[in-house]
N, C-alpha and C positions, 0 to 999 in steps of 0.2 A: 504493501501501500505506499503510496506515496506520500512523504511527510509534509506538513504542516509548517512554512515558517513564522517566526514569529511574529509577524508583521502583520498574515494575515489572519493568527489570531488575535491579534489586538486590535484588528475593527468587528471583533465577534461582535455585534449586540443582543446578546442573547436574549429575546422579550420584546423588545423593541422592536418597529419598523417603520422606517422615513419614509413618505412620502411624500413626491414634492409636485407640485401643480395644482392650479384650482379645482381642475378636473377630479384628480384623484380624492384631494381635499373633499369637497361635495359628496365621492362615492364611499370615503370612510364617514361621514355624517350620518349618512344614511342606512347603515349596513346596520341589521338589525345584532347582530355582534357586537358591536362597542359597548353596550353595556357591560355583556360581560369579561370582553379584556376587562374596563376599568374596575374590575372588581378584585386586580393585581395591581398594587400600585408600587409605582414606576421606582427603582433605585439601585443611585449608584452604588457600586462595590469598590469603596475604594481605603486607605486607610494611613494614618497619619503613620506609623508603622513601618509604612515602607518607603518615606524617606532615612529610616536607621536602618537599609539594607546595605554593603558592598555589592561591588559592580562584581563579584563572583555570585552573590549572592542573588542580584537579579537575574541573570544569567537562566540561574537554577530553576530559577520562578519561572520564566521564560519558556524551557523547557519544559515544564510542567503545564504549563496551558497545551502545550503542544499533545501531549500525552491525556489530558483530560477532554481536549477535543475530541481524542480518538475514540475513548472512554464513549462519549456523549454521542459520539452515532453507534455505537457497539449498545447502548442501551435503548436505541431507536428500533436497531434488529430485535433485539429480545420481546420487547412488548409490543412492537407496530411490525418489524419486516424489514420495512427499507423506508426512505425520506422519499419516495416517490409521488406518497400523498399529497407533499406540498406543491409540486406542482400542477396538480388539478385544481389546485384552489381559485380562483380572479379575486373571492373578498378580500381585501387586506386584513381586516381584524379576522374573520375566520381564520384565514391565513398565518395572523399570531398568535389566537387560543391555539391551535394545530402544536405550533409551535410551545405555548410554555405545557399543552399535555401531551407531548409526547403521542400523539396521532387525537383521533375524530372523537374520543372521551373524553369528558368534562368529570376530573377528578373527581370535585368539588363538591359535584349533583348525581353520585351512585356510581359516576359512570357511564350517566347517560350520554349518544352519541349529539352530537352538534351538526355533523355532515352529512348529507344526506346520501342514503345508499349503503347506511353501516349498522347495523344492530347492534346487539349487545355486547359488549368487551369483552371476549373468551377468554374464558377463567386460566386456559392453557397459556396465554398469549404464544410465544414462537415457542417454550421449554419442548415441548412435545407434539405429537399429527395437530391435527386439529378432530380429527375423529376418534381419539382416545375414546377409553371409557374405563370409569374405577372398575369394573371386573375385570376388563384387561391388565389394566396397571394391576390391581392384586392380584392376577395368576401371573404375573410378567416375576417370573425367579432370575433375575439378576443381583445381586448386592450394591450393586451401586445405584442400583434406578433412583435411590432418595437420596445423592448422594447433591450436597450443595453444588458442585460445581458439574454436571455432565444435565445434558438433554436429550431425550427421550427422541429416536428418530426410526424410520420403517428401512427396515431391508428389499433388499431386491424382490422379495418373498414374501413382501408387504410384515412378518414380523419387527415384534420391535427389536429394538438396541440399545445400548447407551452410546455417547458420545461423548469425552471431555470436552470439557471449553476449550482448552488451548489445541485443541482440534479443531471441534468447529468452529472457532474463532480464530483459526490460525493464522491469517494476516494481520489482523489489526495486533493480535498480541505480540507479535513478534516486531511491530513496528511500535509497540509500547517499550518494547522492550531495548529497542536500539535507543533509543531516549532516553529507559531509566540509567541505560549503561553509562550514556554520556553524562548526566544529569551526576551518577556516581563516581564517576574519574575525578568532573570537578566539585563534588563534596569536600569540605573543610573539616564539619565535624564529624567524627568519629562514627557518633552515635544512627547517623541521616545516614552516610555513607552504605556504613553495614545495614542499614532496613533497607535503601536502594538493592546494593546486591543480592538481601535476600528474599526481597519484593521479584526481583528478577528471575529467579529460582521458583519459585510459587506460581507466576503466572504461564513456567514451563511445563511445571507437573501438577499444579492445579492439588498442590497443600502447600495448605497456606501457615500449617502450627509455625514452623520456624520462620518466617517474616511477621505474624502477627508477635512474636514474643519480641523480636529485634527489636517492634513499634513498642511496645512496650517499656522498653531500654533503653528510649530516644528521651533524650531527659534534659539537654542542654539545648538543641537547634534554633534558633529562631524562626526557623521555615518549617514546614510538617505538609506532609502531602498525602493524603488518605485518597488510596486509590484500591479499586479492583470489585471483582465481585461480594459486594457487603450483606444486603438486606434482601428477603422472602418476602417480599409485601408487593411483590406483580404479580405470583403465584399464587391465584385464587383456585387453584386445583389441587396440589396438595401442599404449599406454602411451604417450602423446602427450595426449591432454583432460585439462586441470589442474580441479583442485577448489578451489573457495573455502572460506578460511580465513580465521584471526585471531588474533593477538596481540596484548595491551596489557600492555607492559616502560618498568618504573621501572630507569633506568641508573647502576647504583651507581659512581659518578666516583670515589669513592678505587680499589676492587679494578679499577676500569680502569686505573687511570694504575701499577696496582704489573704490569699486561698489556704495556701498550702497549712496554716494549725487545723485549721477544720478538719483535717484527713484523720488526726491525731488523737482528736476527741470523739468522734466512729464509735468504739467500741460503751464511753460512758452513753450517751446518747441510745444506743441500743438498751442498754441497761435503764434507763427514763423512760421506756413508752409506756404506751398506757394499756396495758395489757397487762395477765398473768404470770407471773417467775417462767413458769412453764411453756412462755409462748416467745420468752426472749433471749433462752440461750446460745444462742448463736453467739459467735465474736467474730464482728467484721474484721477483714482489713485492713490493715493501714500504709501498706505500700503503693496504694492504689495514688494515680495521679489526680488531682482537679486543678485545674491549671485554666487561662482567658485569652482568646484568640480573638483576632479578626482576621475574616472569615474574607475570601479577595477572589475566588473564585468555584460553580458547584458547575457540576455536569453531571449529565444521565441520572438515574431514580434520585439522589438528593435535592434536584431539578424540577422535578415534576411534579406541580398540582400547588400544595403545598411549601414552603420551605422550614428545612429543617433547624432553628435554631439551638440544638445544644446535641454532642455526640458522646456517646457512653461504646465505646467499644475496646476489647474486637468481641464476638460476639459467641466464640467459640468457647465450651462452659472447661475447657481444657488450660486453657489461659487463667480463666478466673480462679481457676484451683491455684497455680502454678503463681502469679502472679498478680489477680486482680483485673480491675481494666485502667482504661485509661477517659475520665470524665474531661471536656473539651466547651468551656462556653465560649459561643460565636456572638461576640457583645454588640460587635457593629448589624451586626443581621436583627440583633433581638431589640437593638432599640432601634430599627427601622419596624417592627413590629408595636412596639409600645406605642410611636407616635403616630404613624399612620392607622393603627385599626386600634388599639386595647385606651388607650386614652380617650378616642373623639366615644366609643361606647361608653365609659363610663362617666363622661361629660353630659350623655344621650338619656341612661338611663338610671343613674346614682342619687337619688334628691343632693340640694344642692351642698347639703352641708357635710357629704363626704365628699367633695372633688378635693380638696386639700389632701386627703389620703390616698389619692393617686399618684403614683409616681415610678421614676424606672426603676431606682432603688431597687423598690419593695420584688418587683417583676424579677430584672434579674436573681436577687436571690431566691425567690418561686422558683424559677423554673432550675437555679443552678440544684435546689435540697431535692428535687423531685429525680433529679438522675443519683444523687447521690444516694437515696429514697430506698432506690432500688438494691442496696448491697447493705439494708436494714430487714428488721424484721426477723421470719422465720423460713429457711429453707426445706426442713425434714419437717415432716408430719410428726406428732405425739403419740400415735396411736398405730402404728406397725405399719400406715396406707404405703410408705417410702415417700418420696421428696415429691414437695407440694405442686410443684410443674406435673408431675405425673400423675398426681392423686386429684389435680382441679380440671386436668382433661380438655373441654372444649371451655371453660369458663378460668383459665389460666391466665389471659392475658388482658383480658378485659379485668380480672379482680389484683392482677398484678400493678396494671397505670391505677386503677384506684389507691390503693396502697400507695404506689407513687406519689402520685396526687397529695393525699392527705398527712403522708408521713412526713413528707417536703415543707408545708405548711406546718407542723408540729415544729421539727427541729429547726425552722426559722424564729416564730416564736420562745421557744425558749431559751437563744443563741440570744436574744434579743435580751430577754428577760436575767441572763446571765451578763450579759455587759459585753459579749461579742462581737456583735451585730449591731454599732451604733448611729448607724447613719438612717437607719428609719424604724416604725415604732409597730406593736403589735398588732395597730387599727388601721396601718397604712399597709401590713403583708397579709391581713384580711381582708381590708377591703382591694385590695387588686389582686387579690385569689378569685372572692365574686364574679368581679368583673371579666376577669382574663378567661372564667368558665366560658361565661356568654360569646366570648370571643374563638374557642374552642369549639363551641358547639355548632355553631355554625357551619361549621362543617358535618352537618347532620352525624346522628346515631345508631349509624349502621356498623360501621370500624370498631375493634376494642377497644379505641381511646378514646373513641365518639361517648361507647357503652359505660365506659369508666368517669368521663365529664357528668355525664346525666349521672348515675349513681353519687357520686358528688354533692352533686346539686340540688338531687332532688332528694338526696338525705339531710344537709344543711337547711332548707328551705323547712322540711317537717320537725324539722326538732324548733326553728323559728332563728336560726339565722341570721334570717332578714323575711323582709316582705316587703310591702308594696304599698305606700299612701293613697291617698285617695286621690291623686294625681297618677298614681300607675307607676310613679319613680321607687327606687328598690331603698329602704332606711336597714341599714345593721345594727343589730345586738349583737353589742361585742361579745358580752358575759355568759349570750348563748353561743353566743359563736364557738368561742373555748372549748366550749361544755361539748359541742359540736365534734368539733376537732376528736378530741380524746375518745368517744364515745364509735364513731363511726373508724377511727383505728382500733379499735382492740374490735370490733368488730369482725374487721375486714382480716386482722391477722389472724383472730378466732379461728375463723370461718378456713382461712389456709390451712392452720395450723391442723385441725381437724379434719381435710381432704374434705370436706362437705362440701363436694359438687353438686350432689341435688338442693342441697340450702341457697348455695350461689347462682346455682341456676334462678330458681324459683325468683328470690330476691333481684335479680338482673332483671329476668320476662317483667315482673311488676315493676321497679324503679328506676327500670335501666333508657327509658324514652320518653321522647321531648312531652309536653304538658302543652293542653291550647293554649296557659296562661305564657307558660314561657316561649309557645310559636310567636302570640303576638309580640312580645316582646322583640324577638328576631326579624318577622317582620319589619317595624319599626323601627330596626339596626339596617336593615334592607334598604327600608325605600330612603330612607338618607343618607341612603349613599357610600357608606365605609366603605371602604375596600374591605373583600374575604382573608387577599396574603397579598404578599410581595412578588413582582418581579424584577431581574434583576440586568442591570445597562456593566457587563463585564469585559476583561480582558485585559492584555497587558497593559495597551497602550491606558486603558481609562484609568489603568491603576498607578502608574510610571508618569502621565501622560506621552504628548508624540513631539517626538526628536523635529 
């Protein structure tokens, strides 16, 4: 595959289409897709940290942009097939929306098609044959069929076979490896160099454990590069096949130092969880990273639809057991979502006396400790049912996300009370959390994250943490909110610890949906024209400026 020069990547502005001429402008104004595109507020991915990079580091970042662009094309291939769709769309707004969604299906509207001629999005994407059935998959006796890094294809006789990613995507993989080798040759930081060399091996073998471990050991580099097939959200058939994506990250060393102390506090915070002692015997590790970054490039899966504002990786549980995870807070992207979405929502739906409690620092701490909270709680059932993940079955993800939501808020409140977080109040944390749920549930309640959001929202409302006044605006009872935080955390951890999937299912079915009153609030937010998410103006020239 022909590699892309830094300059050509520099001009790529994903999510933004510039149309010149009065006729084109009139066409855009009349497009029925205009409102859909405007659900994504444009945001320029820059960072003051870029000016601190050396010329050598800037050249390495330029190579990362090129690799990321190839990964972006691979995700198109995985989720849709190819980018030929873009050549068939004449409406510039529809084309822009297809670019945002990597295909003709609206990712923030339960994947409903928005381009004529397309039906429902296939659960299999292109990871499996389009005509595969569950019965056929289950009958297929191949130990690699459920690997994170294989696709299923048919042989000349029409029978299923597995093909490894490095074979299926050989041309793109080799192009990325060549560019990574150039970056590794230039890298002066030993951790970054080792990671890139190990990642090359992983790309060529589909054994990602060595490079995941190398990434965990990369402590000091000012530039970071998350690249590879990582998340399995797009595979709705088996939820195992991973999608290619890339982040380019610049480390905020000063803010990261401020966060480092909290990792050492995790064992004590675990002991303070509001549940019975037998449900909190797990001892969280203290070797995991908790750092702050500015993200300067998104590609592939992480750039499709709603944008990630925090990273908790690797996903491999073997790495968790050996080294833990790295939790990366993407501060500039987080700030964009707060300024353009969460703050306007809060000002619209909250009673005026609570507006002063909305602030970005509270949003930052809530998101940060949501990620930390995944490492707290309970991991093994107390009654011999095995791991919580295994025992909770189909309820695993929604209840785990609900746990992270409420334990994150619990920890922020406790750290404020202990005097460890000093730039916000408990009232700020709770108010911003409630407004944040209204931001998140606009994505719908169909996903695991959506169900978790709704269980948290409905539980807190039922316990009187907030209510609506005569004008329909939210008022918050902070005393009841604190009680709800504690009792909801207790219920989640106890349910997980008991492996009580029957109760979990019944509770989620009753409390995991959007009520008519909430839907009316969401309609108000949507009618006010507040964006649902963000889209990026990004590239080498955007980050470093045109020469």
